[in-house]
N, C-alpha and C positions, 0 to 999 in steps of 0.2 A: 327352242325357237331357232329357226333357220336364219343364219346370218351370212350375208354375202359381202365381200369386200370388192369395191369397184365393179358394180354389176353391169359391165360392158359400156362404161361411160367414156368411150374413146380414149382410154388410157388415163383420163383424169382421175385423180384420187377422190373418191366419194366418201372416204372414211369407211367406217363400219355401218352399213345400212341394213336395217331390219326389214325384211320383206316376207315374213312368215305368212301373213294373211293374204298378201297378193299372190304368193305362190300357191297357197291353199285354194284360193278362188280359181286361179288358172288351171291348176292340176286336177282339182276335184269337180269343178263345175263346167269347165270348158274342154272336156274330153270329147271323143268322137260322137257321142250321143248328147251333146250339150243342148240340142233343141228339144229334148224331152222335158227340160225344166221350164222353158218359155219359148215363145215364137221368135224373139229377137235377142241379140246379145245383151242389150241393156235390160231386157226383161229378166235375163239370167242373173244379172247383178242385183236386180230388185228381189229376186227369190233369195239370194244370199242374204240381203239385208233383212228380209222378213223371217228367215228361218234360223239364222245364226245368232248367237248371243250378242247383245248390244256391245259388249266389250270387243268382240271380234270385228264388228262393223266399225267401231271407233278406231281400232288399230289399223284396219284397212285404209280408212280415211287419212290417218296420220302418215302411213307409208306412202300413199299416193302423193300427198303434199311434199314429203321429203324428196321423192323421186323427181317430181316436176320442178321443185325448187333448184335442183341441180342443173337445169337447162339442158337436158339430154337431147341429142340429135334424134332424128327419125329412126336412124339405124340403131342407135342405143336402145330406144324404146322397143323396137321390134325384137332385138336380141333378148332384152329383159323378159318380154312377154312370152316369146316362142321358145327360147332356148333355156334361159334360167328358170322360168316359171313353168315351162313345159305345156303351154296351152296348145291344143290342137286347132281350135278356131283362131284364125288371124284376121285382124281388121282389114288388112290390105286386100285379102281375098274378096271382101265385100265392098271394096271401093272407098274405104275409110282409112285415113292416115293413122299411123300409130299414135301421133300426138292428139289427134281428134278423139281417138278411143280413150286414151288416158284422161284427157280433159272430161270426156263424157262420164267415165267411171267416177271421177272425183265429184262431179256434180250429182251423180246418182246416189252416192253414199252420203252426201253432204249436208 
């Protein structure tokens, strides 16, 4: 399982944060052809929830809760999604803030 320490949280120590499922979602579903899975980014999250084992969905939900509980900045979330998790699609390119995107993902898996 991939572990990242302080995933771009503006220098604040987040301890050891497990983000294996978030990274898997971003890297494997939000590549350059992400729209082959669904017409919308949240639709892609829905495909993840429908096709991955329930354990993986539960882990993603838990990871999102931990990340958001750390009160990350907009920049922190952007770096986590685009740099650490290597997503090609970015919410800001679609006029959505990184915080709105993470909140929407949490609701979608929830």
